[in-house]
Steps between C-alpha positions, in 0.01 A plus 500: 500500500622850415514761774350819354630720781794634298340475155429837336526436124268242343454405136158366405489266202150516355424853621192633324297815442182290484321555832344152480836318501704396801806667346322833545366429849833376634689791343265757658515323837880487512527867400253586777719309748798716399701267278692638202351309208649389168221361281591262217253516214604447136212709362469812718747784553354564847294297744294690758707809415835326562759446224469142374775272376454283190697205636665384819852552369418874462436540874747694719735256672414638845146355493482293818206269432311380193134405536318307227131544412491304177384154389734215602627442145614862474621503862743213448665674206498833683660347810775353282556839333510672841752253640719527190482882531647476850187526715483244781195600708198385305 
């Protein structure tokens, strides 16, 4: 289990501007809780008013945690990409 006490910067794979999707709800909730968010969305330039990244390898290297809100098939490939990009807390 990951201790979130020292986590400030979180990337959200599957972040969305669609209010019906969990990627939107989780993004809004984490922003409300004070986390610095880095949405990953290949289609949108911004998610919930925050600059979005097209792919995981584009993320700043100081992101401390990556959260996935995508179908399992996409999540497996995304986790592999994250690990290969140097991120270890998934």
